[in-house]
C-alpha positions in Angstrom: -17.3 20.5 -44.1 -14.8 21.4 -41.8 -14.7 25.1 -40.0 -11.3 25.5 -41.6 -12.8 25.4 -45.2 -14.8 28.2 -44.1 -11.5 30.8 -43.1 -10.4 33.2 -46.3 -7.6 31.2 -47.9 -5.3 34.8 -47.7 -5.6 34.9 -43.4 -3.6 31.7 -42.7 -4.6 30.4 -39.5 -1.5 28.4 -39.2 0.8 31.7 -38.9 3.3 33.1 -36.7 1.0 35.5 -34.5 2.8 37.2 -31.5 2.0 35.7 -28.5 1.9 39.0 -26.7 3.6 42.9 -28.2 6.6 44.3 -25.9 8.3 47.0 -25.7 11.5 45.0 -25.8 10.8 43.9 -29.5 12.6 46.3 -31.6 14.2 43.9 -34.2 13.5 45.3 -37.9 12.0 42.2 -38.8 9.9 41.3 -35.9 9.2 45.2 -35.9 8.2 44.9 -39.7 5.9 41.1 -39.0 4.2 43.4 -36.0 3.5 46.8 -37.6 1.8 44.7 -41.2 -0.4 42.7 -38.9 -1.6 45.7 -36.9 -4.8 46.8 -37.6 -6.3 50.2 -36.6 -10.3 50.1 -35.8 -12.3 52.9 -36.5 -12.5 53.6 -33.1 -8.3 53.6 -32.5 -8.1 55.6 -34.8 -10.4 58.1 -33.3 -8.3 57.4 -30.2 -4.4 58.4 -32.3 -6.4 61.6 -33.4 -7.7 62.7 -30.0 -3.8 62.5 -28.4 -2.0 63.8 -31.4 -4.3 67.0 -31.3 -3.7 67.1 -27.3 -0.2 66.8 -28.2 0.2 69.3 -30.4 -1.6 71.9 -28.5 0.8 71.4 -25.6 3.8 71.4 -27.5 2.8 74.2 -29.5 1.7 76.2 -26.4 4.5 75.1 -24.2 3.8 75.7 -20.4 2.4 73.5 -17.6 -0.1 71.7 -20.4 -1.3 68.8 -19.3 1.1 66.0 -20.4 -0.3 62.8 -18.6 -1.8 60.3 -20.6 -3.7 56.9 -19.4 -4.5 54.7 -21.7 -6.8 51.9 -20.5 -8.5 48.7 -22.0 -8.4 44.9 -20.8 -5.6 42.3 -21.1 -4.7 41.6 -24.7 -7.2 45.1 -25.8 -3.9 46.4 -27.8 -2.8 49.0 -25.3 0.9 47.9 -25.8 0.7 48.2 -29.7 -1.1 51.6 -29.6 1.4 53.0 -27.1 4.5 51.1 -28.7 3.5 52.0 -32.6 3.0 55.8 -31.3 6.2 56.1 -29.5 8.4 54.6 -32.9 6.3 57.1 -34.7 7.7 60.2 -33.4 11.7 58.5 -33.5 13.2 59.7 -35.9 15.7 57.3 -35.9 13.5 54.3 -35.9 13.6 52.8 -39.2 12.2 49.7 -41.8 14.5 48.9 -44.4 15.6 52.2 -44.8 11.6 53.5 -44.5 10.8 55.4 -41.7 8.6 53.5 -39.1 5.9 56.4 -39.6 5.6 55.4 -42.9 4.7 52.3 -42.1 2.0 53.5 -38.8 0.3 55.8 -41.6 0.1 52.9 -43.8 -2.1 50.9 -41.0 -4.6 53.8 -40.8 -7.4 55.0 -43.4 -8.3 58.5 -43.1 -6.0 61.1 -44.9 -6.9 63.6 -41.8 -5.0 61.5 -39.1 -2.3 60.7 -41.6 -1.7 63.9 -42.3 -1.7 65.0 -38.1 0.4 62.1 -37.0 3.4 63.4 -40.0 2.5 67.0 -38.5 3.2 66.5 -34.9 5.9 64.1 -35.5 7.8 66.2 -37.9 7.3 69.1 -36.2 7.6 68.2 -32.7 10.8 65.3 -33.1 10.9 63.2 -29.3 12.7 61.5 -27.5 10.9 58.0 -26.5 11.4 55.6 -23.7 9.8 53.0 -23.2 9.6 51.0 -19.8 7.9 47.8 -19.6 6.9 47.5 -15.9 6.1 44.1 -15.9 9.4 42.8 -17.4 12.2 45.5 -16.2 11.7 45.7 -12.5 15.3 45.9 -10.8 17.0 43.0 -9.8 16.0 42.3 -6.2 13.9 44.8 -5.3 10.2 44.5 -4.6 7.9 46.6 -5.9 10.1 49.9 -6.3 8.5 53.0 -7.0 7.8 54.3 -10.5 10.0 56.9 -11.1 13.1 54.5 -9.6 12.4 52.1 -11.9 11.8 54.7 -15.0 15.2 56.6 -13.7 17.5 53.5 -14.2 15.2 52.7 -17.7 16.6 56.3 -18.5 20.1 55.4 -17.1 20.4 52.3 -19.4 18.8 53.8 -22.4 21.6 56.4 -22.4 24.5 54.0 -22.1 25.0 55.0 -18.4 25.6 52.5 -15.8 22.4 51.1 -13.6 24.9 51.6 -10.3 24.1 55.4 -9.4 27.5 56.0 -8.3 29.2 55.0 -11.4 26.4 56.7 -13.4 27.6 60.3 -11.7 31.2 59.7 -12.2 30.5 59.2 -16.3 28.1 62.0 -16.3 30.9 64.0 -14.6 33.3 62.5 -17.2 31.5 62.9 -20.0 30.8 66.9 -19.5 34.8 67.5 -18.4 35.1 65.9 -22.1 37.1 63.0 -20.9 35.2 59.8 -22.0 37.6 59.0 -24.1 40.6 58.8 -21.4 38.3 57.1 -19.3 38.2 54.4 -21.8 42.0 54.6 -22.3 42.3 53.9 -18.8 40.2 51.0 -18.8 41.8 49.5 -21.9 45.3 50.2 -19.4 44.0 48.6 -16.7 42.4 45.5 -18.2 43.4 44.8 -21.6 41.2 44.1 -24.2 38.4 45.4 -21.8 35.9 47.8 -22.8 34.0 50.6 -20.7 30.5 48.8 -21.8 32.0 45.5 -19.9 33.0 46.5 -17.0 30.0 49.2 -15.9 27.7 46.9 -14.7 30.3 44.3 -13.7 30.5 44.6 -9.6 33.8 42.9 -9.2 35.4 45.4 -12.2 33.9 48.5 -10.4 34.8 47.9 -6.9 38.2 46.8 -8.4 38.8 49.4 -10.9 36.9 52.3 -11.0 37.8 53.6 -7.4 42.0 53.9 -8.9 40.9 55.7 -12.1 38.5 58.0 -10.2 41.7 58.8 -7.6 44.1 59.0 -10.8 41.3 61.4 -12.7 40.0 63.7 -9.9 42.9 63.4 -7.3 41.2 67.0 -5.6 37.5 65.1 -5.4 39.0 61.3 -4.8 42.5 62.3 -2.3 43.0 58.6 -1.8 42.7 55.4 -4.3 40.2 53.9 -2.3 37.8 57.3 -2.0 35.8 56.5 -4.6 33.1 54.0 -3.3 30.0 52.5 -5.4 27.9 51.9 -2.6 24.4 53.8 -3.0 23.5 53.5 0.4 22.6 56.8 2.2 22.3 58.2 -1.3 19.6 60.3 -1.6 17.9 62.5 -4.3 14.7 64.3 -4.4 11.8 63.6 -6.6 12.1 66.9 -8.2 16.0 67.2 -8.6 15.9 62.7 -10.1 13.1 63.8 -12.7 14.9 67.2 -14.0 18.2 64.7 -14.5 16.1 62.6 -16.3 14.7 65.3 -18.5 18.4 66.6 -18.9 19.8 62.9 -19.6 17.5 62.3 -22.3 18.2 65.7 -24.2 21.5 66.1 -23.6 22.1 62.4 -25.4 19.0 62.8 -27.8 19.2 66.4 -28.8 15.8 66.7 -28.2 13.9 69.1 -26.8 10.4 66.7 -26.7 10.2 63.8 -24.1 7.9 61.0 -24.1 8.4 58.6 -21.1 5.8 55.4 -22.1 5.2 53.0 -19.2 3.4 50.0 -19.7 1.2 48.7 -16.8 1.3 50.7 -14.8 -1.7 50.5 -13.1 -1.1 46.5 -12.5 2.1 47.9 -10.7 0.8 50.3 -8.7 -2.4 48.9 -8.0 -3.5 49.3 -4.7 -0.4 50.6 -3.1 -1.0 54.3 -1.3 3.0 54.8 -1.6 3.1 53.8 -5.1 0.4 56.1 -6.1 1.5 58.7 -4.4 4.9 58.2 -6.1 3.3 58.4 -9.5 1.7 60.9 -9.1 4.4 62.8 -7.9 6.5 61.8 -11.5 3.9 63.2 -13.2 3.4 66.5 -11.6 7.4 66.7 -11.4 7.0 65.9 -15.6 4.5 68.8 -15.9 5.9 71.4 -13.7 9.5 71.1 -15.1 8.6 70.1 -18.9 7.5 73.3 -20.2 4.9 70.9 -21.7 7.2 69.2 -23.5 8.1 66.2 -21.2 5.0 63.3 -21.5 3.7 60.3 -19.8 1.4 57.9 -21.3 0.6 54.9 -19.0 -1.0 51.3 -19.7 -3.9 50.3 -17.5 -6.3 48.0 -17.4 -8.6 49.8 -15.4 -9.5 53.5 -16.3 -9.6 56.1 -13.6 -13.4 56.5 -13.8 -16.1 54.5 -11.1 -18.7 53.7 -14.0 -16.4 51.0 -15.9 -17.4 47.3 -16.7 -13.4 46.9 -15.2 -15.1 47.4 -11.7 -13.7 44.8 -10.4 -10.0 45.2 -11.4 -10.3 49.0 -10.2 -9.1 50.1 -7.0 -10.7 53.0 -5.5 -7.1 54.3 -5.0 -6.2 54.8 -8.5 -9.3 57.5 -8.9 -6.4 59.3 -6.8 -4.4 59.8 -10.9 -7.3 60.9 -12.7 -6.0 65.1 -11.9 -2.3 63.8 -13.1 -3.6 61.9 -15.9 -6.7 64.0 -17.8 -5.9 62.7 -20.9 -7.3 59.4 -20.9 -7.8 56.7 -24.2 -9.6 53.5 -23.8 -9.2 50.7 -26.3 -12.8 49.2 -26.1 -13.4 45.9 -25.9 -15.2 45.9 -29.0 -12.4 46.0 -31.2 -10.7 42.9 -29.8 -13.6 41.3 -32.4 -12.9 43.6 -35.3 -9.1 42.9 -34.9 -9.8 38.8 -34.4 -12.3 38.6 -37.4 -9.9 41.3 -39.8 -6.5 39.3 -38.8 -7.8 36.0 -38.4 -11.6 34.9 -38.5 -12.4 36.5 -42.3 -14.7 34.4 -44.6 -14.7 33.3 -48.3 -17.2 34.1 -50.2 -18.5 30.4 -49.9 -17.8 30.5 -46.4 -20.0 33.5 -45.6 -23.0 31.9 -48.0 -22.8 28.6 -45.9 -23.0 30.6 -42.8 -25.4 32.6 -43.9 -27.7 29.5 -44.5 -27.2 28.0 -41.1 -28.0 31.5 -39.7 -31.3 31.7 -41.2 -32.1 28.1 -40.3 -31.3 28.3 -36.5 -30.4 31.9 -35.5 -33.7 32.5 -33.6 -33.3 29.4 -31.7 -29.3 30.3 -31.4 -29.6 33.8 -30.0 -32.6 32.2 -27.5 -30.7 29.5 -26.1 -27.4 31.4 -25.8 -29.5 34.8 -23.7 -27.0 35.8 -20.7 -29.0 37.0 -17.6 -28.1 40.1 -16.4 -24.9 40.9 -19.0 -24.5 44.3 -18.5 -20.7 44.4 -20.0 -21.2 41.3 -22.4 -22.2 41.5 -26.1 -25.0 38.6 -25.9 -27.2 39.8 -28.9 -25.3 39.3 -32.0 -26.9 39.5 -36.0 -26.4 37.5 -39.2 -23.2 39.5 -40.1 -21.5 39.6 -36.6 -22.5 35.5 -36.6 -20.3 35.1 -39.6 -17.6 37.4 -39.1 -17.0 35.7 -35.4 -18.0 31.8 -36.2 -17.2 29.4 -34.6 -17.5 32.1 -31.6 -20.0 34.3 -30.5 -19.7 37.9 -29.4 -19.7 37.3 -26.2 -17.0 34.7 -25.9 -15.2 37.7 -26.8 -16.2 39.4 -24.0 -15.4 36.6 -21.8 -12.2 36.1 -22.9 -11.0 39.4 -22.1 -12.9 39.8 -18.9 -10.9 36.6 -17.7 -7.5 37.7 -19.5 -8.2 40.8 -16.7 -8.7 38.7 -14.3 -6.1 36.6 -14.6 -3.3 39.2 -15.2 -4.3 41.1 -12.4 -3.4 38.0 -10.4 -0.6 37.0 -12.3 1.4 40.4 -13.4 0.5 39.0 -17.0 3.5 37.0 -16.9 3.4 34.3 -19.6 -0.5 35.4 -20.5 -0.9 35.3 -24.5 -2.6 38.3 -25.9 -6.4 38.0 -26.7 -6.3 36.8 -30.4 -2.8 34.3 -29.6 -5.4 32.4 -27.4 -8.3 32.3 -30.6 -5.6 31.0 -32.8 -4.5 28.4 -30.3 -7.9 27.4 -30.1 -8.8 27.1 -33.9 -5.2 25.0 -34.4 -4.7 23.1 -31.0 -6.4 19.8 -30.5 -6.5 18.9 -26.7 -6.9 16.2 -24.6 -7.4 13.9 -27.6 -10.2 16.2 -29.4 -9.3 17.4 -32.4 -8.3 20.9 -33.3 -11.4 23.3 -33.6 -10.3 24.1 -37.1 -10.8 20.4 -37.8 -14.6 20.3 -36.2 -17.7 20.2 -38.6 -19.2 23.2 -39.5 -22.0 23.7 -37.1 -19.5 23.4 -34.0 -19.9 26.0 -31.8 -17.4 27.0 -29.1 -18.5 27.4 -25.5 -17.3 28.8 -22.1 -15.8 24.9 -21.4 -13.3 25.6 -24.9 -12.0 29.1 -23.2 -11.5 27.2 -20.2 -9.2 24.5 -21.9 -7.3 27.4 -23.5 -6.5 28.9 -20.3 -6.2 25.8 -17.8 -2.5 26.2 -17.5 -3.4 30.0 -16.6 -6.3 29.6 -14.0 -3.9 27.0 -12.1 -1.2 29.5 -11.7 -3.9 32.3 -10.9 -7.0 30.6 -8.8 -5.5 27.1 -7.7 -7.7 26.9 -5.4 -10.4 26.6 -7.9 -8.4 24.1 -10.8 -8.3 21.9 -8.1 -12.3 22.5 -7.0 -12.9 21.4 -10.9 -10.3 19.0 -11.0 -12.1 16.9 -8.1 -15.4 17.8 -9.9 -14.1 15.8 -13.7 -11.9 13.6 -12.3 -13.1 12.2 -9.3 -16.7 12.7 -8.9 -17.9 12.7 -12.3 -15.3 11.3 -14.6 -18.0 9.9 -17.0 -20.2 12.6 -17.2 -19.5 15.0 -19.8 -21.7 17.3 -18.9 -21.1 17.4 -15.6 -17.5 18.4 -15.9 -18.8 21.2 -18.4 -21.4 22.3 -15.8 -18.2 22.8 -13.5 -15.7 24.6 -15.9 -18.5 26.9 -16.7 -19.7 27.4 -13.2 -15.5 28.4 -12.1 -15.5 30.8 -15.5 -18.5 32.6 -13.7 -16.8 32.5 -10.6 -13.5 34.0 -11.9 -15.6 36.8 -13.8 -17.1 37.8 -10.9 -19.6 40.2 -12.9 -21.9 37.7 -14.6 -24.5 35.9 -12.6 -24.0 31.8 -11.8 -27.7 31.4 -12.2 -29.0 28.0 -14.4 -30.0 30.4 -17.4 -26.1 31.3 -18.0 -24.8 27.9 -17.4 -26.9 26.5 -19.6 -26.7 29.5 -22.2 -22.7 29.1 -22.2 -22.8 25.6 -22.3 -24.6 25.4 -26.4 -22.0 23.6 -28.2 -23.5 23.4 -32.0 -25.7 25.9 -33.8 -28.9 23.9 -34.1 -28.8 23.8 -30.3 -31.5 22.7 -28.1 -32.0 23.4 -24.7 -30.3 21.8 -22.3 -31.8 19.8 -18.7 -28.7 20.3 -16.1 -27.9 17.1 -13.7 -28.0 17.8 -10.5 -24.8 18.1 -8.7 -24.8 17.4 -5.1 
């Protein structure tokens, strides 16, 4: 019997699962597929309720209420999904097949109280939502610009203005004077067939056309045909002025007083850079002061803003400076990924549950003993018959290890190209490698190991920890090309080194290398 035969046939393990959830993916068909797959666990629903309660309180009372939200969780834990779907639910123009998006999110919730609260807050306080993914929307040619700068350019793009600050200011002046049709007509006359949308971000068109048009439309401001310059050198705004302008632009364009700015992976972006942290602090402070409780900033991060946390290896002591600006803290628990993977992918048929239950009855005690981890404070090393059946062919600790690995890899690479945790799990199930069959085609009794995770993330490890990968390749291909046991020891040791919070001990290495349910003690070979 193969592992594939154990799964619930309604959970097609070969179906398309998004590599990652991104803010930029907004086509109706893709959104519908995304939200239909979204799993809201009990703890995730509680976080929705907590945030909606705070938002309702602030929006009702106005004034300088807390508006800074810090959504934390390991890479792949669902931060982007949580914030994206919340934001879309507040956008009353966002529909799928003619149905408001909020209805789709409500269908994923379980408690009537949470559904009602979401509906109440979204209807009473409709908001304009601006989403910024810092990993993918950095300014071209820019090197770690301030968050407020990148967000400002995102607001200009969202509002349909030019990305050139001078041109955007000219557009706004024309718009306020009610002369936008005239501007568009002049562009069409000067360049037959052209539209403003085509030329507003074209450097050649900006320098060639706009100075003359600015002179013709506003001769008092631009007394010569070359008076207008698109150069932004020396163009300076105080931070509070820029924040006020962002608020004004969004309110003017949307007609809504409530604004939600959502910034993804901000913790990874600002990291330990004092200037970026200071800028983010000022951005949150100004939004609170100028927004009258109606302009929110929701940031996502792998890191929490507290010190006692399993993500200590990812945290920067400098990030703690932000805890007063982001006092509403939402933490997506790493344990949720186990439930999400079970409910979306690893669910078993009744016959499969029976088969695995019998295997656990026969070998569960030995399995728990032989996979026990040493000093594993942040790893779910123990498991019950139910959790074993739900997660097979993985053990609970594998999910914690995977999230820690993804977090460490994202810290080094910015997350570019990384898959979500559930996508890694799916790829492990359905893709074979190095002449090996796909795991779903293995015989029942086979278990995933840390080596399985290493092989699945081999390319990502090579990008983030090149020297470590070279050392593993030397051990596996040069020193011990014919010893599978030595090769597995090398890969397991590499994973432990990347994790950094699980001791590299004989016990942990052997515990992480067991590859079958009926496991026996492994005697490690000497490595000289």
